[in-house]
mmCIF file of the C-alpha atoms, coordinates in Angstrom:
data_MODEL
# 
_entry.id   MODEL 
# 
loop_
_atom_site.group_PDB 
_atom_site.id 
_atom_site.type_symbol 
_atom_site.label_atom_id 
_atom_site.label_alt_id 
_atom_site.label_comp_id 
_atom_site.label_asym_id 
_atom_site.label_entity_id 
_atom_site.label_seq_id 
_atom_site.pdbx_PDB_ins_code 
_atom_site.Cartn_x 
_atom_site.Cartn_y 
_atom_site.Cartn_z 
_atom_site.occupancy 
_atom_site.B_iso_or_equiv 
_atom_site.pdbx_formal_charge 
_atom_site.auth_seq_id 
_atom_site.auth_comp_id 
_atom_site.auth_asym_id 
_atom_site.auth_atom_id 
_atom_site.pdbx_PDB_model_num 
ATOM 1  C CA . MET A 1 1  ? -4.326 -3.009  -8.854  1.00 0.00 ? 1  MET A CA 1 
ATOM 2  C CA . THR A 1 2  ? -5.578 -3.901  -12.336 1.00 0.00 ? 2  THR A CA 1 
ATOM 3  C CA . ALA A 1 3  ? -2.244 -5.508  -13.219 1.00 0.00 ? 3  ALA A CA 1 
ATOM 4  C CA . LEU A 1 4  ? -2.198 -7.422  -9.922  1.00 0.00 ? 4  LEU A CA 1 
ATOM 5  C CA . GLU A 1 5  ? -5.678 -8.780  -10.510 1.00 0.00 ? 5  GLU A CA 1 
ATOM 6  C CA . LYS A 1 6  ? -4.597 -10.079 -13.938 1.00 0.00 ? 6  LYS A CA 1 
ATOM 7  C CA . ALA A 1 7  ? -1.356 -11.651 -12.673 1.00 0.00 ? 7  ALA A CA 1 
ATOM 8  C CA . THR A 1 8  ? -1.178 -15.440 -12.831 1.00 0.00 ? 8  THR A CA 1 
ATOM 9  C CA . GLY A 1 9  ? 2.135  -15.936 -11.026 1.00 0.00 ? 9  GLY A CA 1 
ATOM 10 C CA . ASP A 1 10 ? 3.916  -14.460 -8.062  1.00 0.00 ? 10 ASP A CA 1 
ATOM 11 C CA . VAL A 1 11 ? 4.195  -10.668 -7.754  1.00 0.00 ? 11 VAL A CA 1 
ATOM 12 C CA . VAL A 1 12 ? 6.686  -8.945  -5.460  1.00 0.00 ? 12 VAL A CA 1 
ATOM 13 C CA . LEU A 1 13 ? 7.016  -5.233  -4.705  1.00 0.00 ? 13 LEU A CA 1 
ATOM 14 C CA . LYS A 1 14 ? 10.730 -4.560  -4.555  1.00 0.00 ? 14 LYS A CA 1 
ATOM 15 C CA . PHE A 1 15 ? 12.627 -1.365  -3.763  1.00 0.00 ? 15 PHE A CA 1 
ATOM 16 C CA . GLU A 1 16 ? 16.394 -1.448  -4.236  1.00 0.00 ? 16 GLU A CA 1 
ATOM 17 C CA . PRO A 1 17 ? 18.601 0.848   -2.164  1.00 0.00 ? 17 PRO A CA 1 
ATOM 18 C CA . PHE A 1 18 ? 20.933 3.532   -3.483  1.00 0.00 ? 18 PHE A CA 1 
ATOM 19 C CA . VAL A 1 19 ? 24.327 2.284   -4.714  1.00 0.00 ? 19 VAL A CA 1 
ATOM 20 C CA . LEU A 1 20 ? 27.243 4.437   -5.873  1.00 0.00 ? 20 LEU A CA 1 
ATOM 21 C CA . HIS A 1 21 ? 30.511 2.866   -7.045  1.00 0.00 ? 21 HIS A CA 1 
ATOM 22 C CA . VAL A 1 22 ? 33.614 5.053   -6.875  1.00 0.00 ? 22 VAL A CA 1 
ATOM 23 C CA . LEU A 1 23 ? 36.936 4.000   -8.388  1.00 0.00 ? 23 LEU A CA 1 
ATOM 24 C CA . CYS A 1 24 ? 39.633 5.242   -6.002  1.00 0.00 ? 24 CYS A CA 1 
ATOM 25 C CA . GLU A 1 25 ? 43.251 5.953   -6.883  1.00 0.00 ? 25 GLU A CA 1 
ATOM 26 C CA . GLU A 1 26 ? 44.625 5.168   -3.414  1.00 0.00 ? 26 GLU A CA 1 
ATOM 27 C CA . LEU A 1 27 ? 43.441 2.887   -0.601  1.00 0.00 ? 27 LEU A CA 1 
ATOM 28 C CA . ARG A 1 28 ? 43.511 5.816   1.838   1.00 0.00 ? 28 ARG A CA 1 
ATOM 29 C CA . ASP A 1 29 ? 41.083 7.692   -0.453  1.00 0.00 ? 29 ASP A CA 1 
ATOM 30 C CA . ALA A 1 30 ? 38.702 4.726   -0.329  1.00 0.00 ? 30 ALA A CA 1 
ATOM 31 C CA . GLN A 1 31 ? 39.078 4.498   3.456   1.00 0.00 ? 31 GLN A CA 1 
ATOM 32 C CA . LEU A 1 32 ? 38.275 8.178   3.877   1.00 0.00 ? 32 LEU A CA 1 
ATOM 33 C CA . LEU A 1 33 ? 35.241 7.920   1.605   1.00 0.00 ? 33 LEU A CA 1 
ATOM 34 C CA . HIS A 1 34 ? 34.127 4.775   3.455   1.00 0.00 ? 34 HIS A CA 1 
ATOM 35 C CA . SER A 1 35 ? 34.337 6.590   6.780   1.00 0.00 ? 35 SER A CA 1 
ATOM 36 C CA . VAL A 1 36 ? 32.305 9.509   5.433   1.00 0.00 ? 36 VAL A CA 1 
ATOM 37 C CA . ALA A 1 37 ? 29.698 7.171   3.911   1.00 0.00 ? 37 ALA A CA 1 
ATOM 38 C CA . VAL A 1 38 ? 29.225 5.104   7.083   1.00 0.00 ? 38 VAL A CA 1 
ATOM 39 C CA . ASN A 1 39 ? 29.058 8.218   9.264   1.00 0.00 ? 39 ASN A CA 1 
ATOM 40 C CA . SER A 1 40 ? 26.414 9.615   6.883   1.00 0.00 ? 40 SER A CA 1 
ATOM 41 C CA . GLY A 1 41 ? 24.184 6.582   7.406   1.00 0.00 ? 41 GLY A CA 1 
ATOM 42 C CA . PHE A 1 42 ? 25.234 4.406   4.450   1.00 0.00 ? 42 PHE A CA 1 
ATOM 43 C CA . ARG A 1 43 ? 26.012 1.421   6.680   1.00 0.00 ? 43 ARG A CA 1 
ATOM 44 C CA . ASN A 1 44 ? 26.266 -1.195  3.902   1.00 0.00 ? 44 ASN A CA 1 
ATOM 45 C CA . SER A 1 45 ? 29.207 0.562   2.255   1.00 0.00 ? 45 SER A CA 1 
ATOM 46 C CA . GLY A 1 46 ? 32.449 -1.262  1.583   1.00 0.00 ? 46 GLY A CA 1 
ATOM 47 C CA . ILE A 1 47 ? 35.812 -1.361  -0.162  1.00 0.00 ? 47 ILE A CA 1 
ATOM 48 C CA . THR A 1 48 ? 36.890 -3.973  -2.694  1.00 0.00 ? 48 THR A CA 1 
ATOM 49 C CA . VAL A 1 49 ? 40.421 -4.391  -4.000  1.00 0.00 ? 49 VAL A CA 1 
ATOM 50 C CA . GLY A 1 50 ? 40.624 -6.353  -7.246  1.00 0.00 ? 50 GLY A CA 1 
ATOM 51 C CA . LYS A 1 51 ? 43.405 -8.731  -8.332  1.00 0.00 ? 51 LYS A CA 1 
ATOM 52 C CA . GLY A 1 52 ? 44.862 -6.026  -10.560 1.00 0.00 ? 52 GLY A CA 1 
ATOM 53 C CA . GLY A 1 53 ? 44.914 -3.524  -7.693  1.00 0.00 ? 53 GLY A CA 1 
ATOM 54 C CA . LYS A 1 54 ? 41.761 -1.662  -8.731  1.00 0.00 ? 54 LYS A CA 1 
ATOM 55 C CA . ILE A 1 55 ? 40.243 -0.077  -5.603  1.00 0.00 ? 55 ILE A CA 1 
ATOM 56 C CA . MET A 1 56 ? 36.454 0.252   -5.665  1.00 0.00 ? 56 MET A CA 1 
ATOM 57 C CA . MET A 1 57 ? 34.448 1.958   -2.929  1.00 0.00 ? 57 MET A CA 1 
ATOM 58 C CA . ALA A 1 58 ? 30.727 1.139   -2.887  1.00 0.00 ? 58 ALA A CA 1 
ATOM 59 C CA . VAL A 1 59 ? 28.413 3.543   -1.076  1.00 0.00 ? 59 VAL A CA 1 
ATOM 60 C CA . ARG A 1 60 ? 25.220 1.634   -0.231  1.00 0.00 ? 60 ARG A CA 1 
ATOM 61 C CA . SER A 1 61 ? 22.191 2.467   1.855   1.00 0.00 ? 61 SER A CA 1 
ATOM 62 C CA . THR A 1 62 ? 20.146 -0.007  3.843   1.00 0.00 ? 62 THR A CA 1 
ATOM 63 C CA . HIS A 1 63 ? 16.821 1.257   2.503   1.00 0.00 ? 63 HIS A CA 1 
ATOM 64 C CA . CYS A 1 64 ? 15.514 -1.881  0.831   1.00 0.00 ? 64 CYS A CA 1 
ATOM 65 C CA . LEU A 1 65 ? 12.027 -3.345  0.688   1.00 0.00 ? 65 LEU A CA 1 
ATOM 66 C CA . GLU A 1 66 ? 10.831 -6.649  -0.756  1.00 0.00 ? 66 GLU A CA 1 
ATOM 67 C CA . VAL A 1 67 ? 7.245  -7.755  -0.117  1.00 0.00 ? 67 VAL A CA 1 
ATOM 68 C CA . PRO A 1 68 ? 5.265  -10.542 -1.824  1.00 0.00 ? 68 PRO A CA 1 
ATOM 69 C CA . LEU A 1 69 ? 1.870  -9.308  -3.035  1.00 0.00 ? 69 LEU A CA 1 
ATOM 70 C CA . SER A 1 70 ? 0.436  -12.356 -4.791  1.00 0.00 ? 70 SER A CA 1 
ATOM 71 C CA . HIS A 1 71 ? 1.143  -16.082 -5.010  1.00 0.00 ? 71 HIS A CA 1 
ATOM 72 C CA . LYS A 1 72 ? 0.140  -18.192 -8.010  1.00 0.00 ? 72 LYS A CA 1 
ATOM 73 C CA . GLY A 1 73 ? -2.243 -15.458 -9.113  1.00 0.00 ? 73 GLY A CA 1 
ATOM 74 C CA . LYS A 1 74 ? -3.940 -15.042 -5.727  1.00 0.00 ? 74 LYS A CA 1 
ATOM 75 C CA . LEU A 1 75 ? -3.669 -11.571 -4.195  1.00 0.00 ? 75 LEU A CA 1 
ATOM 76 C CA . MET A 1 76 ? -2.330 -12.036 -0.652  1.00 0.00 ? 76 MET A CA 1 
ATOM 77 C CA . VAL A 1 77 ? -2.721 -8.463  0.656   1.00 0.00 ? 77 VAL A CA 1 
ATOM 78 C CA . SER A 1 78 ? -5.332 -5.718  0.638   1.00 0.00 ? 78 SER A CA 1 
ATOM 79 C CA . GLU A 1 79 ? -5.339 -2.646  -1.596  1.00 0.00 ? 79 GLU A CA 1 
ATOM 80 C CA . GLU A 1 80 ? -4.933 -0.540  1.541   1.00 0.00 ? 80 GLU A CA 1 
ATOM 81 C CA . TYR A 1 81 ? -1.741 -2.435  2.429   1.00 0.00 ? 81 TYR A CA 1 
ATOM 82 C CA . ILE A 1 82 ? -0.369 -1.958  -1.102  1.00 0.00 ? 82 ILE A CA 1 
ATOM 83 C CA . GLU A 1 83 ? -1.000 1.790   -0.817  1.00 0.00 ? 83 GLU A CA 1 
ATOM 84 C CA . PHE A 1 84 ? 0.870  1.746   2.512   1.00 0.00 ? 84 PHE A CA 1 
ATOM 85 C CA . LEU A 1 85 ? 3.812  -0.115  0.920   1.00 0.00 ? 85 LEU A CA 1 
ATOM 86 C CA . ILE A 1 86 ? 3.988  2.395   -1.926  1.00 0.00 ? 86 ILE A CA 1 
ATOM 87 C CA . HIS A 1 87 ? 4.073  5.209   0.637   1.00 0.00 ? 87 HIS A CA 1 
ATOM 88 C CA . VAL A 1 88 ? 6.923  3.453   2.493   1.00 0.00 ? 88 VAL A CA 1 
ATOM 89 C CA . ALA A 1 89 ? 8.850  2.880   -0.782  1.00 0.00 ? 89 ALA A CA 1 
ATOM 90 C CA . ASN A 1 90 ? 8.425  6.538   -1.730  1.00 0.00 ? 90 ASN A CA 1 
ATOM 91 C CA . GLN A 1 91 ? 9.754  7.590   1.698   1.00 0.00 ? 91 GLN A CA 1 
ATOM 92 C CA . LYS A 1 92 ? 12.791 5.368   1.163   1.00 0.00 ? 92 LYS A CA 1 
ATOM 93 C CA . MET A 1 93 ? 13.362 7.003   -2.229  1.00 0.00 ? 93 MET A CA 1 
ATOM 94 C CA . GLU A 1 94 ? 13.304 10.421  -0.562  1.00 0.00 ? 94 GLU A CA 1 
ATOM 95 C CA . GLU A 1 95 ? 15.842 9.205   2.012   1.00 0.00 ? 95 GLU A CA 1 
ATOM 96 C CA . ASN A 1 96 ? 18.064 7.988   -0.837  1.00 0.00 ? 96 ASN A CA 1 
ATOM 97 C CA . MET A 1 97 ? 18.074 11.466  -2.342  1.00 0.00 ? 97 MET A CA 1 
# 
């Protein structure tokens, strides 16, 4: 709260979701891993095949959070709401684990 009160610009609370990149030897390996990831709840997962044939499987969760807290130095939310957001972000971190 002290840092927010001293801020002169825009402040955003941002939580980034879990991301795991796996280099796969075969496309079928990536497809199998993709299926497991999606069925485990990592719905933003995907496969990328590079120009050189490199097969990359990205396991990504959907647990993101981005909330503006202040604008041009003016606090736009209450301390109670910030505490709530921190609780939500911490829950998302637990889900990532």
